[in-house]
N, CA, C and O atoms as a CHARMM CRD file, in Angstrom:
* protein
*
  292
    1    1 MET  N      0.84300  -1.17800   0.00000 PROA 1      0.00000
    2    1 MET  CA     0.00000   0.00000   0.00000 PROA 1      0.00000
    3    1 MET  C      0.88700   1.24100   0.00000 PROA 1      0.00000
    4    1 MET  O      1.90600   1.28600   0.69000 PROA 1      0.00000
    5    2 ARG  N      0.49700   2.23500  -0.77100 PROA 2      0.00000
    6    2 ARG  CA     1.24800   3.49200  -0.83400 PROA 2      0.00000
    7    2 ARG  C      0.56500   4.51900   0.06800 PROA 2      0.00000
    8    2 ARG  O     -0.60700   4.84600  -0.11800 PROA 2      0.00000
    9    3 TYR  N      1.30900   5.01600   1.03500 PROA 3      0.00000
   10    3 TYR  CA     0.79800   6.04200   1.93900 PROA 3      0.00000
   11    3 TYR  C      1.29400   7.40400   1.46900 PROA 3      0.00000
   12    3 TYR  O      2.46300   7.56000   1.11800 PROA 3      0.00000
   13    4 GLU  N      0.39500   8.39200   1.46600 PROA 4      0.00000
   14    4 GLU  CA     0.75200   9.74800   1.07500 PROA 4      0.00000
   15    4 GLU  C      0.24500  10.73100   2.12300 PROA 4      0.00000
   16    4 GLU  O     -0.75900  10.48900   2.79300 PROA 4      0.00000
   17    5 SER  N      0.96200  11.84200   2.24700 PROA 5      0.00000
   18    5 SER  CA     0.58800  12.88800   3.19300 PROA 5      0.00000
   19    5 SER  C      1.08500  14.22700   2.65400 PROA 5      0.00000
   20    5 SER  O      2.11400  14.28500   1.98000 PROA 5      0.00000
   21    6 ARG  N      0.36300  15.29000   2.94800 PROA 6      0.00000
   22    6 ARG  CA     0.78000  16.63500   2.51900 PROA 6      0.00000
   23    6 ARG  C      1.88700  17.18000   3.41600 PROA 6      0.00000
   24    6 ARG  O      2.65300  18.05000   3.00000 PROA 6      0.00000
   25    7 GLU  N      1.97500  16.67300   4.64300 PROA 7      0.00000
   26    7 GLU  CA     3.02400  17.08700   5.58000 PROA 7      0.00000
   27    7 GLU  C      3.46000  15.87800   6.39000 PROA 7      0.00000
   28    7 GLU  O      2.79900  14.83900   6.38700 PROA 7      0.00000
   29    8 LYS  N      4.57100  16.02800   7.07600 PROA 8      0.00000
   30    8 LYS  CA     5.10000  14.91100   7.85600 PROA 8      0.00000
   31    8 LYS  C      4.05200  14.44600   8.85900 PROA 8      0.00000
   32    8 LYS  O      3.61700  15.22200   9.71000 PROA 8      0.00000
   33    9 PRO  N      3.64700  13.18200   8.76200 PROA 9      0.00000
   34    9 PRO  CA     2.65400  12.68200   9.70400 PROA 9      0.00000
   35    9 PRO  C      3.24500  12.53900  11.10200 PROA 9      0.00000
   36    9 PRO  O      4.41200  12.18500  11.26600 PROA 9      0.00000
   37   10 GLU  N      2.42800  12.81800  12.09100 PROA 10     0.00000
   38   10 GLU  CA     2.88200  12.66500  13.47100 PROA 10     0.00000
   39   10 GLU  C      2.99000  11.18500  13.83900 PROA 10     0.00000
   40   10 GLU  O      3.89900  10.78100  14.56400 PROA 10     0.00000
   41   11 LEU  N      2.05100  10.38300  13.33000 PROA 11     0.00000
   42   11 LEU  CA     2.03200   8.95200  13.60400 PROA 11     0.00000
   43   11 LEU  C      2.17000   8.16700  12.31000 PROA 11     0.00000
   44   11 LEU  O      1.70900   8.60900  11.25800 PROA 11     0.00000
   45   12 CYS  N      2.79800   7.01500  12.38600 PROA 12     0.00000
   46   12 CYS  CA     2.91600   6.13700  11.21800 PROA 12     0.00000
   47   12 CYS  C      1.52200   5.64000  10.83100 PROA 12     0.00000
   48   12 CYS  O      0.77000   5.17800  11.69000 PROA 12     0.00000
   49   13 PRO  N      1.17000   5.73200   9.54100 PROA 13     0.00000
   50   13 PRO  CA    -0.14900   5.26700   9.11500 PROA 13     0.00000
   51   13 PRO  C     -0.30000   3.75000   9.15400 PROA 13     0.00000
   52   13 PRO  O     -1.41400   3.23500   9.05100 PROA 13     0.00000
   53   14 ASN  N      0.80300   3.03800   9.30100 PROA 14     0.00000
   54   14 ASN  CA     0.76100   1.58100   9.32800 PROA 14     0.00000
   55   14 ASN  C      0.73500   1.03700  10.76100 PROA 14     0.00000
   56   14 ASN  O     -0.16000   0.26800  11.11100 PROA 14     0.00000
   57   15 CYS  N      1.69700   1.42600  11.58300 PROA 15     0.00000
   58   15 CYS  CA     1.79500   0.86100  12.93400 PROA 15     0.00000
   59   15 CYS  C      1.25100   1.79100  14.01400 PROA 15     0.00000
   60   15 CYS  O      1.01400   1.36100  15.14300 PROA 15     0.00000
   61   16 GLY  N      1.05100   3.07100  13.67000 PROA 16     0.00000
   62   16 GLY  CA     0.47900   4.01700  14.62400 PROA 16     0.00000
   63   16 GLY  C      1.45300   4.58900  15.63400 PROA 16     0.00000
   64   16 GLY  O      1.04500   5.30100  16.55200 PROA 16     0.00000
   65   17 LEU  N      2.74600   4.28700  15.48000 PROA 17     0.00000
   66   17 LEU  CA     3.73200   4.79600  16.42700 PROA 17     0.00000
   67   17 LEU  C      4.28000   6.15100  15.97800 PROA 17     0.00000
   68   17 LEU  O      4.20400   6.51600  14.80500 PROA 17     0.00000
   69   18 LYS  N      4.82200   6.86700  16.92400 PROA 18     0.00000
   70   18 LYS  CA     5.31300   8.22800  16.68000 PROA 18     0.00000
   71   18 LYS  C      6.81400   8.20700  16.37100 PROA 18     0.00000
   72   18 LYS  O      7.60100   8.85300  17.06300 PROA 18     0.00000
   73   19 ARG  N      7.20200   7.47700  15.34800 PROA 19     0.00000
   74   19 ARG  CA     8.61600   7.36400  14.96300 PROA 19     0.00000
   75   19 ARG  C      8.78700   7.57800  13.46700 PROA 19     0.00000
   76   19 ARG  O      9.46300   6.79600  12.79800 PROA 19     0.00000
   77   20 VAL  N      8.17800   8.63200  12.94300 PROA 20     0.00000
   78   20 VAL  CA     8.30100   8.95100  11.52700 PROA 20     0.00000
   79   20 VAL  C      9.44500   9.94400  11.34200 PROA 20     0.00000
   80   20 VAL  O      9.46100  11.01300  11.95200 PROA 20     0.00000
   81   21 ALA  N     10.38900   9.57800  10.49900 PROA 21     0.00000
   82   21 ALA  CA    11.58300  10.39200  10.27400 PROA 21     0.00000
   83   21 ALA  C     11.63200  10.87100   8.82900 PROA 21     0.00000
   84   21 ALA  O     11.12500  10.20200   7.92900 PROA 21     0.00000
   85   22 ALA  N     12.23600  12.02000   8.61200 PROA 22     0.00000
   86   22 ALA  CA    12.49900  12.51100   7.26200 PROA 22     0.00000
   87   22 ALA  C     13.61500  11.66700   6.65100 PROA 22     0.00000
   88   22 ALA  O     14.56000  11.28100   7.33900 PROA 22     0.00000
   89   23 ILE  N     13.49800  11.38800   5.37100 PROA 23     0.00000
   90   23 ILE  CA    14.52900  10.60900   4.67800 PROA 23     0.00000
   91   23 ILE  C     15.53200  11.58000   4.05800 PROA 23     0.00000
   92   23 ILE  O     15.15700  12.50500   3.33700 PROA 23     0.00000
   93   24 GLN  N     16.80000  11.35500   4.34800 PROA 24     0.00000
   94   24 GLN  CA    17.86300  12.14600   3.73200 PROA 24     0.00000
   95   24 GLN  C     18.51400  11.29800   2.65400 PROA 24     0.00000
   96   24 GLN  O     19.04600  10.22200   2.92800 PROA 24     0.00000
   97   25 TRP  N     18.46600  11.79500   1.42300 PROA 25     0.00000
   98   25 TRP  CA    19.04100  11.09600   0.27900 PROA 25     0.00000
   99   25 TRP  C     20.42800  11.65600  -0.02900 PROA 25     0.00000
  100   25 TRP  O     20.73600  12.79800   0.31500 PROA 25     0.00000
  101   26 GLY  N     21.25000  10.85300  -0.67000 PROA 26     0.00000
  102   26 GLY  CA    22.59000  11.27800  -1.06100 PROA 26     0.00000
  103   26 GLY  C     23.63100  10.82100  -0.05600 PROA 26     0.00000
  104   26 GLY  O     23.31500  10.17100   0.94000 PROA 26     0.00000
  105   27 THR  N     24.86400  11.17000  -0.33300 PROA 27     0.00000
  106   27 THR  CA    25.96300  10.81000   0.55500 PROA 27     0.00000
  107   27 THR  C     26.02600  11.82700   1.69000 PROA 27     0.00000
  108   27 THR  O     26.27400  13.00900   1.45300 PROA 27     0.00000
  109   28 PRO  N     25.80500  11.37400   2.91600 PROA 28     0.00000
  110   28 PRO  CA    25.74200  12.31300   4.03100 PROA 28     0.00000
  111   28 PRO  C     27.11800  12.78600   4.49000 PROA 28     0.00000
  112   28 PRO  O     28.12100  12.09200   4.32300 PROA 28     0.00000
  113   29 GLN  N     27.14000  13.97000   5.06400 PROA 29     0.00000
  114   29 GLN  CA    28.32700  14.48500   5.74000 PROA 29     0.00000
  115   29 GLN  C     28.12900  14.16700   7.21800 PROA 29     0.00000
  116   29 GLN  O     27.39100  14.86300   7.91400 PROA 29     0.00000
  117   30 PHE  N     28.78200  13.12600   7.68800 PROA 30     0.00000
  118   30 PHE  CA    28.59200  12.69700   9.07100 PROA 30     0.00000
  119   30 PHE  C     29.24600  13.69100  10.02200 PROA 30     0.00000
  120   30 PHE  O     30.44900  13.94400   9.96200 PROA 30     0.00000
  121   31 ASP  N     28.42600  14.24100  10.88900 PROA 31     0.00000
  122   31 ASP  CA    28.90500  15.12900  11.94200 PROA 31     0.00000
  123   31 ASP  C     28.02100  14.91600  13.17100 PROA 31     0.00000
  124   31 ASP  O     27.08600  14.11600  13.13200 PROA 31     0.00000
  125   32 ASP  N     28.31100  15.61900  14.24800 PROA 32     0.00000
  126   32 ASP  CA    27.55100  15.43600  15.48300 PROA 32     0.00000
  127   32 ASP  C     26.07100  15.73800  15.29800 PROA 32     0.00000
  128   32 ASP  O     25.22100  15.04700  15.85900 PROA 32     0.00000
  129   33 GLN  N     25.75900  16.76700  14.51600 PROA 33     0.00000
  130   33 GLN  CA    24.36800  17.14100  14.29200 PROA 33     0.00000
  131   33 GLN  C     23.59800  16.01800  13.58300 PROA 33     0.00000
  132   33 GLN  O     22.46700  15.71200  13.96200 PROA 33     0.00000
  133   34 LEU  N     24.19900  15.40600  12.56300 PROA 34     0.00000
  134   34 LEU  CA    23.55300  14.31800  11.84400 PROA 34     0.00000
  135   34 LEU  C     23.39100  13.10300  12.75300 PROA 34     0.00000
  136   34 LEU  O     22.33300  12.47300  12.76300 PROA 34     0.00000
  137   35 TYR  N     24.42900  12.77000  13.51500 PROA 35     0.00000
  138   35 TYR  CA    24.33000  11.64400  14.44700 PROA 35     0.00000
  139   35 TYR  C     23.19300  11.84600  15.44600 PROA 35     0.00000
  140   35 TYR  O     22.45800  10.90400  15.73800 PROA 35     0.00000
  141   36 ARG  N     23.04000  13.05700  15.97000 PROA 36     0.00000
  142   36 ARG  CA    21.95100  13.34700  16.91900 PROA 36     0.00000
  143   36 ARG  C     20.58900  13.21400  16.24400 PROA 36     0.00000
  144   36 ARG  O     19.65500  12.67000  16.83300 PROA 36     0.00000
  145   37 ALA  N     20.47200  13.71000  15.01000 PROA 37     0.00000
  146   37 ALA  CA    19.20300  13.63500  14.28800 PROA 37     0.00000
  147   37 ALA  C     18.81300  12.18300  13.99200 PROA 37     0.00000
  148   37 ALA  O     17.64000  11.82200  14.09000 PROA 37     0.00000
  149   38 ILE  N     19.78400  11.36400  13.63600 PROA 38     0.00000
  150   38 ILE  CA    19.51500   9.94800  13.38200 PROA 38     0.00000
  151   38 ILE  C     19.18000   9.23900  14.69200 PROA 38     0.00000
  152   38 ILE  O     18.21400   8.47800  14.75100 PROA 38     0.00000
  153   39 SER  N     19.95900   9.47500  15.73300 PROA 39     0.00000
  154   39 SER  CA    19.73800   8.82900  17.02900 PROA 39     0.00000
  155   39 SER  C     18.38500   9.16300  17.63100 PROA 39     0.00000
  156   39 SER  O     17.76900   8.32400  18.28800 PROA 39     0.00000
  157   40 SER  N     17.92100  10.38900  17.40800 PROA 40     0.00000
  158   40 SER  CA    16.64100  10.81200  17.97100 PROA 40     0.00000
  159   40 SER  C     15.45200  10.40300  17.09500 PROA 40     0.00000
  160   40 SER  O     14.30100  10.56700  17.49800 PROA 40     0.00000
  161   41 GLY  N     15.72500   9.87500  15.91100 PROA 41     0.00000
  162   41 GLY  CA    14.64800   9.43700  15.02400 PROA 41     0.00000
  163   41 GLY  C     14.06000  10.53300  14.16400 PROA 41     0.00000
  164   41 GLY  O     12.99300  10.34500  13.57900 PROA 41     0.00000
  165   42 ARG  N     14.72600  11.67600  14.07000 PROA 42     0.00000
  166   42 ARG  CA    14.22100  12.76000  13.21500 PROA 42     0.00000
  167   42 ARG  C     14.59300  12.54600  11.75200 PROA 42     0.00000
  168   42 ARG  O     13.88000  12.99500  10.85500 PROA 42     0.00000
  169   43 ILE  N     15.71000  11.86200  11.51200 PROA 43     0.00000
  170   43 ILE  CA    16.21000  11.62500  10.15500 PROA 43     0.00000
  171   43 ILE  C     16.59400  10.15700  10.02800 PROA 43     0.00000
  172   43 ILE  O     17.08200   9.53800  10.97400 PROA 43     0.00000
  173   44 THR  N     16.36200   9.61700   8.83700 PROA 44     0.00000
  174   44 THR  CA    16.86200   8.30200   8.47900 PROA 44     0.00000
  175   44 THR  C     17.54200   8.43700   7.11600 PROA 44     0.00000
  176   44 THR  O     17.15000   9.28200   6.31100 PROA 44     0.00000
  177   45 LEU  N     18.53400   7.62900   6.85800 PROA 45     0.00000
  178   45 LEU  CA    19.26500   7.71500   5.59500 PROA 45     0.00000
  179   45 LEU  C     18.57800   6.86000   4.54200 PROA 45     0.00000
  180   45 LEU  O     18.22100   5.71000   4.79800 PROA 45     0.00000
  181   46 GLY  N     18.39400   7.43500   3.34700 PROA 46     0.00000
  182   46 GLY  CA    17.68800   6.73600   2.27800 PROA 46     0.00000
  183   46 GLY  C     18.59600   6.02800   1.29800 PROA 46     0.00000
  184   46 GLY  O     18.16900   5.09500   0.61800 PROA 46     0.00000
  185   47 GLY  N     19.82400   6.45100   1.21900 PROA 47     0.00000
  186   47 GLY  CA    20.75300   5.84100   0.27400 PROA 47     0.00000
  187   47 GLY  C     21.42800   6.89900  -0.56600 PROA 47     0.00000
  188   47 GLY  O     21.01300   8.05800  -0.58000 PROA 47     0.00000
  189   48 ALA  N     22.47000   6.49400  -1.26300 PROA 48     0.00000
  190   48 ALA  CA    23.26600   7.43100  -2.04500 PROA 48     0.00000
  191   48 ALA  C     22.53300   7.90200  -3.29800 PROA 48     0.00000
  192   48 ALA  O     22.71800   9.03500  -3.74100 PROA 48     0.00000
  193   49 THR  N     21.70400   7.03500  -3.86500 PROA 49     0.00000
  194   49 THR  CA    21.00500   7.37100  -5.10000 PROA 49     0.00000
  195   49 THR  C     19.52800   7.58600  -4.81500 PROA 49     0.00000
  196   49 THR  O     18.85300   6.70700  -4.27900 PROA 49     0.00000
  197   50 LYS  N     19.03900   8.75000  -5.17500 PROA 50     0.00000
  198   50 LYS  CA    17.63200   9.07800  -4.96800 PROA 50     0.00000
  199   50 LYS  C     16.80700   8.51000  -6.12200 PROA 50     0.00000
  200   50 LYS  O     17.09900   8.79900  -7.28200 PROA 50     0.00000
  201   51 PRO  N     15.78000   7.70600  -5.82700 PROA 51     0.00000
  202   51 PRO  CA    14.95500   7.15200  -6.90500 PROA 51     0.00000
  203   51 PRO  C     14.12100   8.23100  -7.59700 PROA 51     0.00000
  204   51 PRO  O     14.02500   9.36100  -7.11700 PROA 51     0.00000
  205   52 ASP  N     13.52300   7.86700  -8.72500 PROA 52     0.00000
  206   52 ASP  CA    12.69800   8.81500  -9.48100 PROA 52     0.00000
  207   52 ASP  C     11.49900   9.30800  -8.68200 PROA 52     0.00000
  208   52 ASP  O     11.13400  10.48000  -8.77600 PROA 52     0.00000
  209   53 ASP  N     10.88500   8.43500  -7.90400 PROA 53     0.00000
  210   53 ASP  CA     9.71600   8.78100  -7.09200 PROA 53     0.00000
  211   53 ASP  C     10.02400   8.40800  -5.63800 PROA 53     0.00000
  212   53 ASP  O      9.54000   7.39500  -5.13200 PROA 53     0.00000
  213   54 PRO  N     10.83300   9.23500  -4.97800 PROA 54     0.00000
  214   54 PRO  CA    11.29300   8.84700  -3.64500 PROA 54     0.00000
  215   54 PRO  C     10.26000   9.12400  -2.54800 PROA 54     0.00000
  216   54 PRO  O      9.51700  10.10200  -2.62300 PROA 54     0.00000
  217   55 PRO  N     10.21800   8.26300  -1.53600 PROA 55     0.00000
  218   55 PRO  CA     9.41600   8.59000  -0.36300 PROA 55     0.00000
  219   55 PRO  C     10.07600   9.76000   0.37800 PROA 55     0.00000
  220   55 PRO  O     11.27900   9.98500   0.24600 PROA 55     0.00000
  221   56 THR  N      9.29700  10.48400   1.14200 PROA 56     0.00000
  222   56 THR  CA     9.79900  11.64200   1.87600 PROA 56     0.00000
  223   56 THR  C     10.06400  11.31600   3.33800 PROA 56     0.00000
  224   56 THR  O     10.98700  11.85600   3.94700 PROA 56     0.00000
  225   57 TRP  N      9.24100  10.42500   3.89800 PROA 57     0.00000
  226   57 TRP  CA     9.36000  10.04700   5.30600 PROA 57     0.00000
  227   57 TRP  C      9.32200   8.53600   5.43600 PROA 57     0.00000
  228   57 TRP  O      8.86800   7.82900   4.53500 PROA 57     0.00000
  229   58 LYS  N      9.81200   8.04600   6.58500 PROA 58     0.00000
  230   58 LYS  CA     9.83500   6.60200   6.82500 PROA 58     0.00000
  231   58 LYS  C      9.68000   6.34300   8.31500 PROA 58     0.00000
  232   58 LYS  O     10.29300   7.02000   9.14000 PROA 58     0.00000
  233   59 CYS  N      8.85900   5.36200   8.65100 PROA 59     0.00000
  234   59 CYS  CA     8.72800   4.94700  10.04000 PROA 59     0.00000
  235   59 CYS  C      9.99300   4.17400  10.42900 PROA 59     0.00000
  236   59 CYS  O     10.38000   3.22900   9.74200 PROA 59     0.00000
  237   60 THR  N     10.62300   4.56900  11.51200 PROA 60     0.00000
  238   60 THR  CA    11.86000   3.90000  11.92700 PROA 60     0.00000
  239   60 THR  C     11.58500   2.61100  12.69000 PROA 60     0.00000
  240   60 THR  O     12.52200   1.90100  13.05500 PROA 60     0.00000
  241   61 ILE  N     10.32100   2.29900  12.93600 PROA 61     0.00000
  242   61 ILE  CA     9.96100   1.05100  13.61500 PROA 61     0.00000
  243   61 ILE  C      9.57300  -0.02900  12.60100 PROA 61     0.00000
  244   61 ILE  O     10.16600  -1.10800  12.58600 PROA 61     0.00000
  245   62 CYS  N      8.57900   0.25900  11.75400 PROA 62     0.00000
  246   62 CYS  CA     8.07800  -0.76700  10.82400 PROA 62     0.00000
  247   62 CYS  C      8.56300  -0.56400   9.38200 PROA 62     0.00000
  248   62 CYS  O      8.22700  -1.35700   8.50200 PROA 62     0.00000
  249   63 ASN  N      9.35000   0.49300   9.13500 PROA 63     0.00000
  250   63 ASN  CA     9.92900   0.78800   7.81800 PROA 63     0.00000
  251   63 ASN  C      8.91100   1.16000   6.74200 PROA 63     0.00000
  252   63 ASN  O      9.20500   1.06500   5.55000 PROA 63     0.00000
  253   64 THR  N      7.72000   1.58200   7.15300 PROA 64     0.00000
  254   64 THR  CA     6.72600   2.05100   6.19100 PROA 64     0.00000
  255   64 THR  C      7.19600   3.36300   5.58100 PROA 64     0.00000
  256   64 THR  O      7.58700   4.28700   6.29500 PROA 64     0.00000
  257   65 GLU  N      7.15300   3.43600   4.25000 PROA 65     0.00000
  258   65 GLU  CA     7.53600   4.65800   3.54300 PROA 65     0.00000
  259   65 GLU  C      6.29400   5.49400   3.27200 PROA 65     0.00000
  260   65 GLU  O      5.22800   4.96200   2.96200 PROA 65     0.00000
  261   66 ILE  N      6.44400   6.81300   3.39300 PROA 66     0.00000
  262   66 ILE  CA     5.34500   7.74600   3.18500 PROA 66     0.00000
  263   66 ILE  C      5.79200   8.76200   2.14500 PROA 66     0.00000
  264   66 ILE  O      6.87000   9.34700   2.25100 PROA 66     0.00000
  265   67 TYR  N      4.95900   8.96100   1.15000 PROA 67     0.00000
  266   67 TYR  CA     5.26600   9.86400   0.05700 PROA 67     0.00000
  267   67 TYR  C      4.56000  11.18900   0.25400 PROA 67     0.00000
  268   67 TYR  O      3.46200  11.24000   0.80800 PROA 67     0.00000
  269   68 GLU  N      5.19000  12.26300  -0.20100 PROA 68     0.00000
  270   68 GLU  CA     4.54900  13.55900  -0.13500 PROA 68     0.00000
  271   68 GLU  C      3.44900  13.60800  -1.19200 PROA 68     0.00000
  272   68 GLU  O      3.69700  13.34700  -2.36900 PROA 68     0.00000
  273   69 ALA  N      2.24100  13.94200  -0.76800 PROA 69     0.00000
  274   69 ALA  CA     1.10200  14.01400  -1.67900 PROA 69     0.00000
  275   69 ALA  C      1.31000  15.17000  -2.66100 PROA 69     0.00000
  276   69 ALA  O      1.68900  16.27500  -2.27300 PROA 69     0.00000
  277   70 LYS  N      1.06200  14.89800  -3.89900 PROA 70     0.00000
  278   70 LYS  CA     1.19300  15.90700  -4.95800 PROA 70     0.00000
  279   70 LYS  C     -0.19300  16.42000  -5.31100 PROA 70     0.00000
  280   70 LYS  O     -1.16300  15.66300  -5.31200 PROA 70     0.00000
  281   71 ASP  N     -0.28000  17.70600  -5.61000 PROA 71     0.00000
  282   71 ASP  CA    -1.54400  18.27200  -6.07400 PROA 71     0.00000
  283   71 ASP  C     -1.85700  17.71200  -7.45200 PROA 71     0.00000
  284   71 ASP  O     -0.98600  17.64400  -8.31900 PROA 71     0.00000
  285   72 LYS  N     -3.08700  17.31700  -7.64200 PROA 72     0.00000
  286   72 LYS  CA    -3.49900  16.79300  -8.95200 PROA 72     0.00000
  287   72 LYS  C     -4.10300  17.91300  -9.76000 PROA 72     0.00000
  288   72 LYS  O     -4.92500  18.68300  -9.26200 PROA 72     0.00000
  289   73 GLY  N     -3.70200  17.99800 -10.97700 PROA 73     0.00000
  290   73 GLY  CA    -4.30300  19.00400 -11.83200 PROA 73     0.00000
  291   73 GLY  C     -3.28200  19.79500 -12.47100 PROA 73     0.00000
  292   73 GLY  O     -3.59600  20.70500 -13.23900 PROA 73     0.00000
């Protein structure tokens, strides 16, 4: 199932937990700020190559991906 949202959801639409993180694509510059963001669950790494239709957020518990809803029209 594809989940979409206009903004970062507070709760995961699949498991209902409050562990939805923004996905950072590309090769990260590891520093203390990034380590803190990953450790706290605010950011998760998506990989070096960004897909054509990438998810924007991901639940760090159940790995559900959430896509930013696009306006139709």
